[in-house]
C-alpha positions as CSV (number, residue, x, y, z in Angstrom):
1,M,114.0,98.1,135.7
2,G,114.7,96.6,132.2
3,G,111.2,96.1,130.8
4,G,110.4,96.4,127.1
5,G,109.2,99.8,126.2
6,G,107.0,98.7,123.3
7,G,109.3,100.2,120.7
8,P,111.4,98.5,118.1
9,G,113.6,95.7,119.3
10,P,117.3,95.8,119.3
11,I,117.6,94.8,115.6
12,G,115.4,97.7,114.4
13,D,112.9,97.6,111.7
14,I,112.8,94.1,110.2
15,Q,111.0,95.1,107.0
16,S,113.7,97.6,106.1
17,L,116.4,94.9,106.6
18,V,114.5,92.6,104.3
19,D,114.1,95.3,101.7
20,K,117.8,96.1,101.9
21,A,118.7,92.4,101.5
22,K,116.5,92.1,98.4
23,Q,118.1,95.2,97.0
24,E,121.6,93.7,97.5
25,L,120.6,90.5,95.8
26,R,119.1,92.3,92.8
27,A,122.3,94.3,92.5
28,G,124.2,91.0,92.6
29,E,122.1,89.8,89.6
30,Q,123.0,92.9,87.7
31,A,126.7,92.1,88.4
32,G,126.4,88.7,86.8
33,R,124.9,86.5,89.5
34,R,121.3,85.3,88.8
35,N,118.6,84.9,91.3
36,V,117.5,81.3,90.8
37,F,114.6,79.3,92.2
38,I,115.4,75.5,92.1
39,S,112.4,73.3,91.6
40,F,112.9,69.7,92.7
41,A,111.2,66.7,94.2
42,Y,112.0,66.6,97.9
43,E,113.4,63.0,97.4
44,D,116.3,64.7,95.6
45,I,117.3,67.1,98.3
46,G,120.8,65.6,98.7
47,T,121.7,66.0,95.0
48,V,120.2,69.5,94.9
49,N,122.3,70.5,97.9
50,L,125.4,69.5,95.8
51,L,124.2,71.8,93.1
52,R,123.7,74.6,95.6
53,G,127.2,73.9,97.0
54,Q,128.8,74.2,93.5
55,A,127.2,77.6,93.1
56,K,129.2,78.7,96.2
57,N,132.5,77.2,95.0
58,E,134.7,80.0,93.5
59,N,136.4,77.4,91.2
60,V,133.1,76.5,89.4
61,P,131.6,78.9,86.8
62,L,128.1,78.3,88.1
63,E,127.0,81.4,90.1
64,F,123.6,82.2,91.4
65,N,121.7,83.3,94.5
66,D,119.4,80.5,95.6
67,W,115.9,81.6,96.4
68,S,114.3,78.2,96.5
69,V,112.7,76.7,99.5
70,S,115.4,74.8,101.3
71,E,113.3,73.4,104.0
72,P,109.7,72.3,103.9
73,I,107.2,75.0,104.7
74,D,105.4,74.0,107.9
75,S,101.8,73.9,106.7
76,D,99.2,71.5,105.4
77,R,97.4,74.3,103.7
78,A,98.3,74.2,100.0
79,T,97.2,77.8,99.3
80,Y,99.6,79.1,102.0
81,V,102.5,76.9,100.7
82,K,101.8,78.1,97.1
83,Q,101.8,81.7,98.1
84,K,105.2,81.3,99.9
85,I,106.7,79.5,96.9
86,S,105.2,82.1,94.5
87,D,106.8,84.9,96.5
88,R,110.2,83.1,96.1
89,I,109.7,82.7,92.4
90,A,108.9,86.3,92.1
91,Q,112.3,87.3,93.5
92,C,114.1,85.3,90.7
93,S,114.7,85.6,87.0
94,V,115.3,81.9,86.4
95,T,113.7,78.7,87.6
96,V,116.0,75.7,87.4
97,V,114.1,72.4,87.4
98,F,116.1,69.5,88.7
99,L,115.2,66.4,86.6
100,S,115.2,63.0,88.2
101,D,113.0,60.0,88.2
102,S,111.0,61.6,91.1
103,A,110.4,65.0,89.4
104,P,107.5,63.8,87.1
105,K,105.7,62.4,90.1
106,S,105.9,65.6,92.1
107,P,102.8,67.8,91.9
108,W,104.9,70.7,93.4
109,V,107.4,70.5,90.5
110,A,104.6,70.7,88.0
111,W,103.0,73.6,89.8
112,E,106.4,75.5,90.2
113,I,107.1,75.2,86.5
114,E,103.6,76.6,85.6
115,E,103.9,79.3,88.2
116,S,107.3,80.3,86.9
117,I,106.0,80.5,83.3
118,R,102.9,82.4,84.5
119,Q,105.2,85.0,86.2
120,G,107.3,85.3,83.0
121,K,110.4,83.7,84.3
122,H,113.0,81.8,82.3
123,V,112.8,78.0,83.0
124,V,115.7,75.6,82.4
125,A,115.8,71.9,83.3
126,V,119.0,70.3,84.5
127,F,120.1,66.7,85.0
128,P,123.3,65.0,86.2
129,Q,125.5,64.5,83.1
130,D,125.3,60.7,83.2
131,S,121.7,60.4,84.5
132,E,119.3,61.9,81.9
133,P,115.9,60.9,83.1
134,K,113.7,58.6,80.9
135,V,110.6,60.6,81.7
136,V,110.3,64.3,82.4
137,P,107.5,66.4,83.9
138,T,104.7,67.0,81.4
139,A,105.1,70.8,81.7
140,I,108.7,70.4,80.4
141,Q,107.5,68.9,77.2
142,E,104.4,71.1,76.9
143,H,106.4,74.3,77.1
144,G,109.5,73.1,75.2
145,I,111.7,73.8,78.1
146,Q,115.4,73.4,77.4
147,C,117.0,70.4,79.3
148,V,120.8,70.5,79.8
149,P,123.3,68.4,81.6
150,W,124.7,69.8,84.8
151,P,128.0,70.9,83.3
152,Q,126.2,73.1,80.8
153,L,124.0,74.9,83.3
154,A,126.3,77.8,84.0
155,D,126.6,78.7,80.3
156,T,122.9,78.2,79.7
157,I,121.9,80.5,82.6
158,S,124.4,83.2,81.6
159,S,123.1,83.2,78.0
160,L,119.5,84.0,79.1
161,K,118.5,87.6,78.4
């Protein structure tokens, strides 16, 4: 009678699937696509989704695999959330910080910049071409992070070694 036999489910070993997906993404980075973590204030999710969409458009030179957290992590425990975000940053070679008037007020943006630097990742800040923010997160200034308008992001990312 169709009971579960206690063995692996119909999809097999999940960890091996995760490892294979990571391997494919890393291979994609070697072929020219970068694995990117996008740091942003949650108030900017709509605009950040436009940036994500452009990276999927074949007619736009911006290419990357987005490893950022696209939905809030369901936890009130800061340590748990930081570990999950840190894991995502670890999978990337570049952190792109989306600059807006909300970004300097976000403790998460500040932490993600510091964590990216701690892990030795490239960090680039981007802003919409006609909306350069008047104030940027302190970590951007402290670390001398390059700030570029959106149309220059593709060239900036591709020039990173």
